[in-house]
C-alpha positions as semicolon CSV with decimal commas, in nm:
position;residue;x (nm);y (nm);z (nm)
1;M;0,037;0,000;0,001
2;D;0,156;0,336;-0,101
3;L;0,125;0,630;0,115
4;N;-0,196;0,829;-0,089
5;V;-0,423;0,505;-0,075
6;L;-0,275;0,476;0,331
7;W;-0,382;0,851;0,348
8;F;-0,643;0,813;0,240
9;V;-0,789;0,555;0,364
10;L;-0,705;0,736;0,748
11;V;-0,935;1,034;0,593
12;T;-1,255;0,751;0,578
13;I;-1,159;0,608;0,937
14;L;-1,168;0,999;1,012
15;F;-1,477;1,076;0,870
16;I;-1,655;0,716;1,000
17;G;-1,544;0,780;1,297
18;F;-1,666;1,123;1,325
19;F;-2,004;1,061;1,215
20;F;-2,026;0,765;1,452
21;L;-1,965;0,999;1,742
22;E;-2,027;1,357;1,663
23;G;-2,414;1,203;1,449
24;F;-2,550;1,113;1,798
25;D;-2,435;1,446;1,949
26;Y;-2,607;1,611;1,620
27;G;-2,938;1,369;1,738
28;V;-2,941;1,468;2,095
29;G;-2,902;1,829;1,985
30;I;-3,190;1,803;1,746
31;L;-3,435;1,603;1,994
32;L;-3,350;1,847;2,293
33;P;-3,657;2,123;2,264
34;F;-3,876;1,818;2,161
35;L;-3,810;1,545;2,425
36;G;-3,767;1,737;2,737
37;K;-4,088;1,836;2,844
38;N;-3,915;2,017;3,134
39;D;-3,623;2,253;3,220
40;T;-3,468;1,954;3,370
41;E;-3,588;1,708;3,146
42;R;-3,370;1,938;2,858
43;R;-3,073;1,941;3,126
44;M;-3,076;1,603;3,123
45;I;-3,061;1,604;2,761
46;I;-2,775;1,835;2,704
47;N;-2,563;1,626;3,001
48;S;-2,559;1,322;2,821
49;I;-2,351;1,494;2,558
50;G;-2,194;1,723;2,776
51;P;-1,817;1,535;2,843
52;F;-1,868;1,450;2,481
53;W;-1,944;1,683;2,221
54;D;-1,631;1,881;2,165
55;G;-1,432;1,608;2,187
56;N;-1,609;1,413;1,926
57;E;-1,548;1,723;1,677
58;V;-1,250;1,677;1,716
59;W;-1,272;1,405;1,439
60;M;-1,405;1,650;1,171
61;L;-1,098;1,843;1,279
62;T;-0,844;1,612;1,235
63;A;-1,021;1,497;0,878
64;G;-0,981;1,842;0,706
65;G;-0,652;1,875;0,851
66;A;-0,593;1,536;0,694
67;M;-0,701;1,672;0,367
68;F;-0,548;2,003;0,351
69;A;-0,166;1,810;0,443
70;A;-0,229;1,512;0,214
71;F;-0,471;1,613;-0,018
72;P;-0,445;1,991;-0,096
73;N;-0,587;2,012;-0,435
74;W;-0,887;1,816;-0,325
75;Y;-0,882;2,053;0,043
76;A;-0,906;2,424;-0,207
77;T;-1,167;2,246;-0,454
78;M;-1,421;2,068;-0,187
79;F;-1,342;2,397;0,022
80;S;-1,427;2,653;-0,315
81;G;-1,714;2,438;-0,406
82;F;-1,906;2,417;-0,042
83;Y;-1,782;2,689;0,074
84;L;-2,117;2,851;0,149
85;A;-2,265;2,508;0,286
86;L;-1,951;2,477;0,521
87;F;-2,028;2,895;0,649
88;L;-2,359;2,784;0,747
89;M;-2,224;2,463;0,902
90;L;-1,945;2,660;1,068
91;A;-2,194;2,993;1,201
92;A;-2,445;2,675;1,301
93;L;-2,107;2,468;1,522
94;I;-2,040;2,804;1,612
95;V;-2,402;2,888;1,748
96;R;-2,406;2,521;1,881
97;G;-2,118;2,605;2,100
98;V;-2,187;2,917;2,241
99;A;-2,560;2,768;2,348
100;F;-2,430;2,465;2,569
101;E;-2,196;2,732;2,756
102;F;-2,455;3,013;2,773
103;R;-2,750;2,826;2,851
104;S;-2,707;2,785;3,207
105;K;-2,609;3,127;3,261
106;D;-2,918;3,322;3,402
107;P;-3,268;3,100;3,488
108;K;-3,504;3,277;3,251
109;P;-3,738;3,067;3,087
110;T;-3,683;3,219;2,764
111;W;-3,331;3,287;2,834
112;R;-3,294;2,906;2,798
113;K;-3,559;2,778;2,553
114;A;-3,413;3,073;2,266
115;W;-3,027;2,848;2,385
116;D;-3,237;2,547;2,329
117;W;-3,340;2,606;1,991
118;A;-2,993;2,725;1,891
119;I;-2,889;2,393;1,990
120;F;-3,110;2,258;1,751
121;G;-3,040;2,463;1,457
122;G;-2,660;2,404;1,520
123;S;-2,730;2,048;1,510
124;F;-2,945;2,020;1,284
125;I;-2,762;2,207;0,987
126;P;-2,502;2,047;1,007
127;A;-2,638;1,710;1,041
128;L;-2,836;1,793;0,693
129;L;-2,550;1,928;0,511
130;W;-2,351;1,678;0,576
131;G;-2,548;1,426;0,425
132;V;-2,555;1,637;0,114
133;A;-2,202;1,731;0,074
134;I;-2,069;1,359;0,054
135;T;-2,381;1,289;-0,173
136;N;-2,234;1,500;-0,412
137;L;-1,918;1,403;-0,413
138;L;-1,987;1,061;-0,530
139;Q;-2,236;1,224;-0,780
140;G;-2,045;1,448;-0,948
141;L;-1,949;1,839;-0,899
142;P;-1,882;2,122;-1,243
143;I;-1,510;2,036;-1,213
144;G;-1,287;2,240;-1,479
145;V;-0,980;2,095;-1,633
146;N;-0,756;2,299;-1,374
147;M;-0,950;2,209;-1,050
148;E;-1,127;2,445;-1,027
149;Y;-1,538;2,413;-0,944
150;T;-1,750;2,595;-1,198
151;G;-2,111;2,553;-1,029
152;T;-2,282;2,815;-0,787
153;F;-2,472;2,707;-0,373
154;W;-2,747;2,593;-0,545
155;T;-2,592;2,321;-0,820
156;L;-2,500;2,113;-0,492
157;L;-2,911;2,029;-0,429
158;S;-3,105;1,795;-0,641
159;P;-3,303;1,532;-0,588
160;Y;-3,017;1,281;-0,495
161;T;-2,808;1,494;-0,271
162;L;-3,127;1,601;-0,136
163;V;-3,256;1,235;-0,061
164;G;-2,889;1,205;0,096
165;G;-2,911;1,507;0,370
166;L;-3,212;1,369;0,446
167;T;-3,104;0,966;0,515
168;G;-2,831;1,092;0,699
169;L;-3,057;1,378;0,931
170;L;-3,256;1,042;1,015
171;F;-2,962;0,806;1,060
172;F;-2,834;1,067;1,354
173;I;-3,169;1,094;1,473
174;L;-3,169;0,726;1,530
175;H;-2,841;0,734;1,657
176;G;-2,871;1,032;1,913
177;A;-3,219;0,847;2,041
178;I;-3,072;0,539;2,116
179;F;-2,785;0,718;2,246
180;L;-3,048;0,864;2,498
181;T;-3,160;0,546;2,579
182;L;-2,867;0,447;2,719
183;K;-2,729;0,762;2,922
184;I;-3,073;0,819;3,066
185;Q;-3,397;0,680;3,301
186;G;-3,788;0,745;3,376
187;P;-4,064;0,875;3,103
188;L;-3,706;1,038;2,899
189;K;-3,591;0,742;2,813
190;E;-3,927;0,581;2,743
191;R;-3,975;0,914;2,481
192;A;-3,648;0,853;2,303
193;H;-3,736;0,474;2,255
194;R;-4,070;0,614;2,069
195;V;-3,850;0,851;1,905
196;A;-3,600;0,578;1,765
197;L;-3,885;0,347;1,638
198;K;-4,048;0,655;1,460
199;A;-3,696;0,755;1,285
200;N;-3,626;0,372;1,216
201;G;-3,939;0,350;1,082
202;I;-3,910;0,653;0,862
203;A;-3,498;0,590;0,806
204;I;-3,570;0,258;0,606
205;P;-3,757;0,409;0,261
206;S;-3,532;0,614;0,316
207;L;-3,236;0,485;0,267
208;L;-3,389;0,229;0,026
209;L;-3,483;0,528;-0,167
210;L;-3,093;0,618;-0,151
211;V;-2,944;0,289;-0,284
212;I;-3,177;0,336;-0,565
213;L;-3,103;0,643;-0,716
214;S;-2,743;0,581;-0,632
215;Y;-2,755;0,321;-0,886
216;F;-2,895;0,505;-1,157
217;K;-2,710;0,804;-1,062
218;T;-2,397;0,738;-0,973
219;D;-2,166;0,486;-1,083
220;L;-2,068;0,286;-0,746
221;F;-2,252;-0,070;-0,787
222;T;-1,977;-0,129;-1,063
223;K;-1,759;-0,156;-0,780
224;M;-1,881;-0,438;-0,593
225;G;-1,696;-0,376;-0,188
226;A;-1,929;-0,033;-0,238
227;G;-2,230;-0,136;-0,349
228;L;-2,244;-0,455;-0,106
229;A;-2,119;-0,245;0,207
230;L;-2,447;0,005;0,099
231;I;-2,689;-0,341;0,155
232;I;-2,567;-0,379;0,497
233;A;-2,558;-0,089;0,554
234;A;-2,960;-0,104;0,458
235;I;-2,970;-0,474;0,660
236;T;-2,777;-0,282;0,986
237;L;-3,068;-0,016;1,023
238;I;-3,337;-0,324;0,937
239;S;-3,190;-0,479;1,220
240;T;-3,163;-0,193;1,469
241;Y;-3,586;-0,149;1,381
242;G;-3,638;-0,545;1,558
243;L;-3,342;-0,479;1,850
244;L;-3,568;-0,090;1,948
245;R;-3,869;-0,310;1,945
246;S;-3,717;-0,534;2,156
247;G;-3,601;-0,354;2,426
248;K;-3,256;-0,430;2,331
249;F;-3,073;-0,064;2,319
250;G;-2,711;-0,181;2,410
251;L;-2,710;-0,395;2,081
252;A;-2,937;-0,147;1,851
253;F;-2,673;0,167;1,909
254;F;-2,443;-0,130;1,819
255;T;-2,616;-0,154;1,485
256;S;-2,713;0,196;1,411
257;G;-2,334;0,266;1,391
258;L;-2,335;-0,035;1,154
259;N;-2,508;0,144;0,972
260;I;-2,332;0,470;0,966
261;V;-1,969;0,339;0,927
262;F;-2,118;0,085;0,609
263;A;-2,295;0,395;0,469
264;T;-1,979;0,599;0,493
265;L;-1,735;0,339;0,355
266;A;-1,953;0,274;0,071
267;I;-1,915;0,634;-0,033
268;F;-1,548;0,631;0,017
269;W;-1,542;0,300;-0,140
270;G;-1,728;0,411;-0,443
271;L;-1,490;0,717;-0,483
272;F;-1,169;0,551;-0,477
273;P;-0,890;0,637;-0,616
274;R;-1,113;0,904;-0,684
275;V;-1,184;1,202;-0,458
276;M;-1,351;1,434;-0,628
277;V;-1,561;1,322;-0,955
278;S;-1,588;1,603;-1,254
279;S;-1,906;1,615;-1,355
280;L;-1,846;1,760;-1,709
281;N;-1,535;1,542;-1,748
282;P;-1,391;1,176;-1,628
283;D;-1,022;1,298;-1,697
284;W;-1,094;1,609;-1,497
285;N;-1,113;1,387;-1,158
286;L;-0,956;1,477;-0,817
287;T;-0,757;1,141;-0,740
288;I;-0,531;1,024;-0,471
289;Y;-0,251;1,132;-0,700
290;N;-0,279;1,427;-0,877
291;A;-0,462;1,602;-0,572
292;S;-0,203;1,485;-0,337
293;S;0,104;1,661;-0,159
294;S;0,447;1,551;-0,223
295;P;0,606;1,191;-0,129
296;Y;0,819;1,319;0,144
297;T;0,561;1,567;0,294
298;L;0,316;1,181;0,325
299;K;0,620;0,970;0,493
300;V;0,611;1,323;0,780
301;M;0,306;1,289;0,809
302;T;0,249;0,901;0,805
303;I;0,549;0,954;1,135
304;V;0,371;1,223;1,297
305;A;-0,014;1,038;1,263
306;L;0,146;0,704;1,404
307;T;0,285;0,896;1,692
308;L;0,031;1,084;1,842
309;V;-0,329;0,919;1,682
310;P;-0,282;0,669;1,993
311;V;-0,224;0,882;2,253
312;V;-0,616;1,077;2,081
313;L;-0,769;0,743;2,084
314;A;-0,702;0,669;2,430
315;Y;-0,794;0,965;2,581
316;Q;-1,087;0,975;2,420
317;A;-1,209;0,611;2,515
318;W;-1,072;0,695;2,863
319;T;-1,335;1,019;2,877
320;Y;-1,659;0,765;2,755
321;W;-1,499;0,582;3,094
322;V;-1,559;0,800;3,307
323;F;-1,850;0,947;3,203
324;R;-2,035;0,599;3,143
325;K;-2,327;0,601;3,403
326;R;-2,651;0,716;3,294
327;I;-2,781;1,113;3,404
328;T;-3,030;1,150;3,653
329;G;-3,297;1,365;3,732
330;D;-3,097;1,468;4,081
331;Q;-2,769;1,531;3,901
332;H;-2,716;1,912;3,818
333;L;-2,384;1,865;3,654
334;E;-2,370;2,212;3,379
335;Y;-2,220;2,173;3,125
């Protein structure tokens, strides 16, 4: 395996980790104003992700940093093409982070309600836009001979990519609802269970529609592994519904996570060895070779990654272990 392939695999792993971990954060944030019937319940919901959400976002920053260093042309073309969409996402994430910190600074109900809706918006917008962005990579974008994006913001919106955005949104809502069943007790847990069943029931036909559209709109199924990964994602999603009906929440969270893992894997597998598909001319595709840094840069990055990444993973695993207990109504932790 050459270093170009290795770094494409590492970027894929980083995005998989990000969607798996930040996915339930987004889902919890989206559900916050609807599941929490009073301030105590909404505080419990926030506390369930309080120790984790900022650490989970590090996966996105690391993935972006890896793209910038390993595949600078990919980074430049993608970020210029998705400029407005990424600006909206960044603004939403900033508002979301501020909302977590400011919500409990004032006891007034109107103040806290406003920040609760800010958390909702800061979770909803990225959850939707990530699905749109990832499916755009696979469908193809108007990229010219000089690796320049020639479309507009509206070019990114098509029936296929909107279905991708909706499907990703439903995945995250489902993942977040199941996470809450594992972290919270009482009536709130039961409401989260009901929401998870509803989200799962809608996500299944949404994913099946995405699979059908992927067959006609992309070349994903020309690669056996990518098509198989997408089918496995559908199977795990259906399995999640059965596990939820049986009340096996731990296994349901595992299969929900596998659904996200295999759906993301299918996209990147379908791309390889490309990183961005040109809808204008296949010769203008960005690949892991024409979009990459020099071999020396990749070599230095590999040494640094192999040294530091295990430390980061160990620290995050330790965080999840320390805050593994369920959240109860008599806890007054402020995150």
